[in-house]
VMD Tcl script that draws the C-alpha trace (Angstrom):
set ca {
  {70.60 102.93 125.84}
  {69.13 101.33 128.83}
  {66.84 98.06 127.47}
  {69.00 95.04 128.33}
  {67.58 93.35 125.01}
  {68.00 96.38 122.76}
  {71.90 96.50 124.69}
  {72.25 92.84 123.68}
  {71.00 92.73 120.09}
  {73.54 95.61 119.45}
  {76.10 94.84 120.77}
  {76.28 91.26 119.45}
  {76.42 93.03 115.97}
  {79.46 94.87 117.15}
  {81.93 92.25 118.60}
  {85.53 91.45 117.76}
  {87.57 88.08 117.49}
  {88.81 87.82 120.93}
  {91.79 85.62 121.29}
  {93.45 85.68 117.88}
  {96.51 87.26 118.95}
  {99.22 86.63 120.92}
  {101.99 88.66 122.38}
  {104.29 87.79 119.50}
  {101.92 89.11 116.91}
  {100.85 92.03 118.78}
  {104.44 92.83 118.78}
  {104.63 92.86 114.97}
  {101.60 94.87 114.72}
  {104.11 97.66 116.12}
  {106.87 96.97 114.05}
  {105.06 96.57 111.00}
  {103.17 99.98 111.58}
  {106.48 101.81 112.17}
  {108.77 99.68 109.85}
  {108.44 101.44 106.52}
  {109.89 104.56 108.63}
  {113.44 102.63 108.54}
  {113.36 102.85 104.59}
  {113.00 106.44 104.20}
  {112.48 109.75 105.31}
  {113.66 109.93 108.75}
  {116.79 110.72 106.74}
  {115.94 114.28 105.66}
  {116.47 114.82 108.98}
  {119.99 114.78 108.73}
  {119.40 117.47 106.32}
  {117.98 119.70 108.43}
  {120.07 119.44 111.75}
  {123.27 117.17 110.16}
  {124.09 113.72 111.68}
  {124.66 115.07 115.23}
  {121.88 117.37 115.31}
  {119.50 114.76 113.92}
  {121.00 111.34 116.41}
  {120.02 114.42 119.09}
  {116.51 114.86 117.81}
  {116.34 111.03 117.35}
  {117.02 110.10 120.90}
  {115.09 112.76 122.20}
  {112.20 111.16 120.01}
  {113.11 108.12 121.25}
  {112.49 108.91 124.97}
  {109.20 109.80 124.08}
  {108.22 106.87 122.57}
  {109.86 104.64 125.26}
  {107.67 106.82 127.83}
  {104.67 106.66 126.05}
  {105.40 103.02 125.51}
  {105.18 102.12 129.13}
  {102.02 104.55 129.86}
  {100.18 102.62 127.10}
  {101.87 99.56 128.41}
  {100.16 99.81 131.64}
  {96.68 101.74 130.58}
  {96.35 99.17 128.25}
  {96.27 95.99 130.31}
  {93.64 97.69 132.40}
  {91.59 99.01 130.45}
  {91.61 96.54 126.94}
  {89.70 97.93 124.79}
  {89.64 98.55 121.33}
  {90.16 102.04 121.12}
  {93.32 102.62 122.61}
  {94.45 105.92 123.47}
  {90.85 106.86 122.75}
  {89.80 104.38 125.00}
  {92.14 105.43 128.51}
  {91.48 109.49 127.49}
  {87.73 108.84 127.96}
  {88.35 107.00 131.59}
  {90.90 109.80 132.62}
  {88.93 112.66 130.83}
  {85.57 111.76 130.39}
  {83.64 111.66 126.63}
  {85.00 115.14 125.23}
  {88.40 114.39 126.55}
  {88.36 110.73 125.12}
  {86.88 111.95 121.91}
  {89.51 114.47 121.23}
  {91.95 111.74 121.90}
  {90.53 109.33 119.20}
  {89.88 112.30 117.15}
  {93.53 113.27 116.87}
  {94.38 109.11 116.63}
  {92.15 108.83 113.96}
  {93.64 111.89 112.02}
  {97.07 110.25 112.24}
  {95.91 106.71 111.27}
  {93.54 108.22 108.34}
  {95.98 110.51 106.78}
  {98.96 107.97 106.78}
  {97.73 105.28 104.70}
  {97.19 107.76 102.28}
  {100.38 109.22 102.66}
  {102.29 106.01 102.60}
  {100.54 104.28 99.67}
  {101.75 107.29 97.65}
  {105.22 106.12 97.96}
  {104.21 102.71 97.12}
  {103.10 104.19 93.87}
  {106.31 105.78 93.55}
  {108.27 102.34 94.61}
  {106.06 100.22 91.94}
  {106.51 102.48 89.38}
  {110.72 102.16 89.35}
  {109.84 98.59 89.68}
  {107.61 98.50 86.68}
  {106.92 101.60 85.48}
  {103.01 101.99 87.23}
  {101.78 104.35 89.09}
  {98.52 106.88 90.08}
  {95.24 105.91 91.14}
  {95.01 102.20 89.85}
  {97.94 101.51 92.09}
  {96.58 103.19 95.34}
  {93.16 101.47 94.19}
  {94.59 97.94 93.89}
  {96.71 98.19 97.14}
  {93.87 99.72 98.95}
  {91.34 96.79 97.93}
  {94.07 93.74 98.33}
  {94.80 94.90 101.68}
  {91.29 96.26 103.06}
  {89.97 92.71 101.46}
  {92.82 90.81 103.32}
  {91.33 92.48 107.06}
  {87.67 92.04 105.65}
  {88.84 88.12 106.04}
  {90.02 88.12 109.77}
  {91.78 89.29 112.01}
  {94.15 86.26 112.69}
  {94.59 86.12 108.85}
  {96.00 90.02 108.38}
  {98.14 89.48 111.61}
  {99.88 86.67 110.30}
  {100.41 88.01 106.62}
  {101.41 91.98 108.06}
  {103.89 89.54 110.47}
  {105.66 87.47 107.04}
  {105.66 91.28 104.92}
  {107.40 92.70 108.19}
  {109.81 89.68 107.89}
  {110.89 90.57 104.41}
  {110.79 93.95 105.74}
  {113.64 93.40 108.82}
  {115.40 91.03 106.17}
  {115.86 93.95 104.47}
  {117.77 95.97 107.10}
  {119.74 93.38 108.24}
  {121.46 92.69 104.81}
  {121.98 96.15 104.59}
  {123.55 96.86 108.17}
  {125.94 93.24 107.42}
  {126.45 94.86 104.20}
  {127.59 98.31 105.02}
  {129.32 97.58 108.51}
  {133.09 96.90 106.67}
  {132.57 100.52 105.20}
  {131.67 102.44 108.38}
  {133.84 105.51 108.45}
  {133.32 108.01 111.16}
  {134.34 110.84 109.47}
  {131.47 110.56 107.16}
  {129.51 111.11 110.14}
  {130.62 114.84 109.77}
  {131.06 115.64 106.40}
  {128.42 118.44 106.38}
  {130.42 122.19 106.60}
  {128.79 124.39 109.50}
  {126.97 127.24 108.71}
  {126.63 130.47 110.73}
  {123.38 129.40 112.88}
  {123.53 129.42 116.32}
  {125.56 126.78 118.09}
  {126.61 125.67 115.23}
  {129.80 122.92 115.13}
  {131.05 120.14 112.48}
  {128.70 118.07 115.00}
  {125.67 120.41 114.73}
  {126.50 121.98 111.33}
  {122.89 123.67 111.23}
  {122.72 124.62 114.77}
  {120.63 123.62 117.54}
  {117.65 125.08 115.65}
  {117.78 122.23 113.23}
  {117.94 119.55 116.04}
  {114.22 121.40 116.78}
  {113.17 121.29 113.00}
  {115.01 117.88 112.60}
  {112.06 116.26 115.61}
  {109.26 115.28 113.30}
  {112.14 113.33 111.32}
  {113.00 111.11 114.49}
  {109.44 110.53 115.22}
  {110.00 108.63 111.22}
  {112.14 106.17 113.13}
  {109.09 105.06 115.54}
  {105.77 106.79 114.37}
  {102.69 104.23 115.00}
  {104.24 101.86 117.55}
  {101.87 103.12 119.82}
  {99.11 101.56 118.07}
  {99.28 98.08 119.48}
  {96.47 98.56 122.49}
  {93.93 98.95 119.57}
  {94.23 95.33 119.50}
  {94.03 94.91 122.78}
  {90.05 93.13 122.11}
  {91.49 90.19 120.10}
  {94.45 89.56 122.11}
  {94.27 86.03 124.19}
  {95.49 87.57 127.34}
  {95.59 91.51 126.98}
  {96.54 92.03 130.41}
  {100.04 90.15 129.69}
  {100.55 90.28 125.69}
  {99.34 94.14 124.92}
  {102.24 95.38 127.34}
  {104.39 92.70 126.34}
  {103.55 93.01 122.72}
  {104.01 97.16 122.21}
  {107.67 97.26 125.05}
  {108.70 94.18 122.73}
  {107.75 96.27 119.39}
  {110.05 99.45 120.82}
  {112.56 97.41 121.67}
  {113.04 95.81 118.38}
  {112.76 99.68 116.90}
  {114.70 101.09 118.48}
  {117.43 98.97 117.08}
  {116.61 99.43 113.88}
  {116.54 102.87 113.93}
  {120.36 102.65 115.62}
  {121.80 100.12 113.06}
  {120.18 102.90 109.78}
  {121.10 105.77 111.51}
  {124.59 104.86 111.88}
  {125.83 102.69 109.53}
  {123.64 104.23 106.43}
  {125.49 107.70 107.45}
  {129.29 106.07 108.08}
  {129.22 104.22 104.84}
  {127.40 106.57 102.60}
  {128.29 110.01 104.16}
  {125.68 112.31 106.33}
  {125.47 114.79 103.08}
  {124.66 111.71 100.55}
  {122.30 110.06 103.15}
  {120.30 113.72 104.16}
  {119.30 114.29 100.30}
  {118.02 110.90 99.29}
  {114.67 109.25 98.32}
  {116.24 105.90 99.27}
  {119.04 106.17 101.87}
  {119.04 102.12 102.33}
  {119.54 101.81 98.50}
  {122.20 104.84 98.07}
  {124.33 103.67 100.59}
  {124.58 99.81 99.39}
  {125.46 101.38 95.79}
  {128.29 103.85 97.17}
  {130.02 100.99 98.86}
  {129.66 99.01 95.41}
  {127.32 96.41 96.55}
  {125.09 96.77 93.65}
  {123.57 93.22 93.61}
  {122.59 93.60 97.64}
  {121.06 97.07 96.63}
  {118.80 95.99 93.99}
  {117.34 93.18 96.13}
  {116.71 95.60 98.88}
  {115.30 98.26 96.48}
  {112.40 95.48 96.17}
  {112.25 95.07 99.37}
  {111.89 97.87 100.35}
  {108.32 97.71 99.12}
  {107.59 95.25 101.20}
  {108.46 97.61 104.49}
  {105.86 100.49 102.85}
  {103.48 97.76 102.52}
  {103.75 96.50 106.20}
  {103.60 99.68 107.63}
  {100.18 100.66 104.70}
  {99.11 97.37 106.36}
  {99.38 97.58 110.04}
  {98.19 101.38 109.63}
  {94.74 100.39 108.56}
  {94.44 97.35 110.88}
  {95.08 100.49 113.06}
  {92.27 102.69 112.05}
  {89.64 100.28 111.29}
  {89.31 99.18 115.43}
  {89.54 102.69 116.66}
  {86.47 104.20 113.87}
  {84.95 100.78 115.43}
  {85.28 101.72 118.68}
  {84.06 105.69 118.30}
  {81.84 104.38 116.58}
  {79.99 101.70 118.60}
  {80.23 104.37 121.21}
  {78.42 106.47 119.24}
  {81.03 109.05 118.44}
  {81.04 108.44 115.33}
  {77.78 106.86 113.03}
  {76.90 104.02 114.11}
  {76.88 101.60 111.26}
  {80.95 101.69 111.23}
  {81.28 99.59 114.40}
  {78.91 96.42 112.80}
  {80.89 93.40 112.12}
  {80.20 90.76 110.03}
  {80.23 86.85 110.39}
  {84.59 86.71 110.05}
  {84.09 89.34 113.53}
  {85.75 92.29 111.25}
  {84.75 96.26 111.67}
  {83.71 95.80 107.79}
  {82.26 99.19 107.39}
  {85.26 100.95 109.70}
  {87.36 99.42 107.11}
  {85.92 100.16 103.74}
  {84.70 104.21 104.63}
  {88.42 105.73 105.71}
  {89.67 103.04 103.08}
  {87.86 105.41 100.50}
  {88.18 108.27 102.09}
  {92.22 107.24 102.04}
  {92.27 106.70 98.37}
  {90.51 110.40 97.43}
  {93.06 112.21 99.70}
  {95.99 109.61 98.04}
  {94.94 111.11 94.43}
  {96.75 114.82 95.46}
  {99.47 113.04 95.68}
  {100.93 115.60 98.16}
  {102.22 112.37 100.55}
  {105.19 114.79 102.34}
  {102.31 117.32 103.50}
  {100.09 114.28 104.32}
  {102.26 112.47 106.56}
  {103.39 115.69 107.71}
  {100.07 116.61 108.85}
  {99.56 112.55 109.85}
  {102.33 113.65 112.51}
  {100.55 116.96 113.91}
  {98.17 114.32 114.68}
  {100.06 111.87 116.14}
  {101.82 114.59 118.70}
  {98.27 115.79 119.77}
  {97.13 112.65 120.88}
  {100.50 111.53 121.99}
  {100.25 114.50 124.68}
  {96.53 113.62 125.47}
  {97.64 109.74 126.43}
  {100.12 110.80 128.33}
  {97.88 113.39 130.61}
  {95.32 110.52 130.80}
  {98.06 108.23 132.05}
  {98.55 110.67 135.14}
  {95.09 111.38 135.60}
  {94.28 108.14 136.10}
  {96.93 107.54 138.61}
  {95.58 110.72 140.60}
  {92.33 110.10 140.32}
  {91.75 106.18 140.43}
  {94.81 105.06 142.46}
  {92.25 102.17 143.07}
  {92.21 100.74 139.37}
  {93.51 96.79 139.34}
  {96.61 97.12 136.80}
  {98.11 94.36 136.10}
  {101.35 95.97 134.67}
  {102.85 99.21 136.21}
  {104.61 101.90 134.61}
  {108.41 102.18 135.88}
  {108.26 105.96 137.15}
  {105.10 106.12 137.34}
  {103.48 109.83 136.73}
  {107.29 110.83 135.94}
  {107.90 108.49 132.84}
  {104.43 109.91 131.47}
  {105.32 113.26 132.26}
  {108.61 112.75 130.31}
  {106.57 111.52 127.27}
  {103.70 114.76 127.81}
  {106.88 117.74 128.18}
  {108.36 115.81 124.62}
  {105.20 115.52 122.88}
  {104.45 119.06 123.04}
  {108.26 120.02 122.15}
  {107.41 117.73 119.14}
  {104.51 119.70 118.30}
  {106.13 122.54 118.13}
  {109.09 120.93 115.99}
  {106.66 120.31 113.64}
  {105.38 123.91 113.13}
  {108.98 124.84 113.04}
  {109.76 121.93 109.94}
  {106.11 123.01 107.43}
  {103.54 125.29 109.13}
  {101.28 124.96 106.82}
  {100.64 121.13 107.59}
  {100.34 122.30 111.00}
  {97.47 124.92 110.52}
  {96.03 122.04 108.06}
  {95.93 119.62 110.43}
  {94.71 122.08 113.25}
  {92.03 123.20 110.72}
  {91.15 119.25 110.81}
  {90.79 118.65 114.31}
  {89.00 121.74 115.25}
  {85.96 120.40 112.24}
  {86.16 117.29 113.66}
  {85.64 118.85 117.71}
  {82.67 120.55 115.91}
  {81.11 117.50 115.18}
  {81.10 116.42 118.43}
  {80.14 119.05 120.48}
  {77.03 119.98 117.84}
  {76.03 116.50 117.76}
  {77.22 113.01 118.64}
  {78.00 114.01 122.51}
  {74.37 113.97 122.88}
  {74.03 110.49 120.97}
  {76.38 108.44 123.04}
  {75.68 104.91 123.82}
  {76.82 105.04 127.28}
  {77.41 108.50 129.63}
  {81.17 107.02 130.95}
  {83.75 104.99 129.88}
  {82.90 102.21 133.18}
  {79.15 102.61 131.69}
  {80.26 100.94 127.93}
  {82.57 98.68 129.28}
  {80.18 97.07 132.08}
  {77.73 97.35 128.72}
  {79.74 94.94 126.62}
  {80.97 92.96 129.69}
  {77.22 91.98 130.11}
  {77.09 91.54 126.43}
  {79.60 89.04 126.03}
  {78.62 87.47 129.09}
  {74.84 86.67 127.39}
  {76.67 85.62 124.30}
  {78.51 83.05 125.46}
  {75.74 81.71 127.71}
}
mol new
graphics top color blue
foreach p $ca { graphics top sphere $p radius 0.5 }
foreach p [lrange $ca 0 end-1] q [lrange $ca 1 end] { graphics top cylinder $p $q radius 0.2 }
display resetview
């Protein structure tokens, strides 16, 4: 696309609303994407590894995410584009590396809402008796609709919903402090597995299999850079937002992992579908348990809402660059990516009809770990190949930090296989099909040959529009 008039017309129809989010809203986006993981899912890792084994798995995954977040903070400040990890990888590894990274993130972000809406359906059924396709459709329609109304409106709504979920965790923590008993953490009898003990009742294999559940405490925080083009000052706001979100999530993770098992017992929490509620009931706080059961729905909705935002910006960026059909990056009067919101939403709804929430979420985790390895590698390559790149924020520890994220993400990927080989196989098959699309078709239809060229086109178009 070398005609300047065509370039301006093409990009003028593909503009997001700039300056709608400061670092606080971006931190809220990061927290919202993850917060449902504090309410359920992570605790099944205790069933795989015991409390001590799960703590080791959670710490390893916490280190992986924190290292990755610090790496993403640098890259998002230097390359503030809506594609997030895809944009960083394209700058570091070219069109193929960029697309494959974007594809891995897309698998995570397209599948996760389908899994979460199934869990939302179960929560709604507990409260009203209603569940099934109608409930799934209503939630997709309502929350995609809010996103269509505008990025600022969506982020503020998301922030408010997340606040309710955080309130539920805070109330639960206060209620359980007085019932904490350290002996409850080790009430699972040791097995005959290698390395088994009262601290590691299922041995070291259990720690390995628990890694995916440790990820649920932080999964999707990496989506904050997807809002870079809509932030007020991306070089400052995105690093602040994503680091603040990660620090906050570490705090909530410590609260739920320690207090729930300490009050209700590791064995009971490891088997629970609603661990916060069951821990409160075990401690006799039945009234608070009812309140938290209602507010748990807010946690699910917050993550559902946040990840819809994430997939829409990623699809928008991939489409604008020509990797995906170009109509998907068209924006409306409110500067929202209309088709990038609607089309994946329709596909996610169709996937949700399977009802296989656990399988879908496991597949999303496989996509996530693939993307983490590629994003960490991008940080290393950018440091080595483009040392002159302007970096308003620099990752503490440099490539050592991103190297830790890379190693741990590969280990986490093997952990997903240890827990659910079927989900691993299905996701790799999906990844291969998506890769075939690029190598057989879209690589010959890119809008720009390099990331730098695309950024220059965007900058020129924005300048022309302002004039």
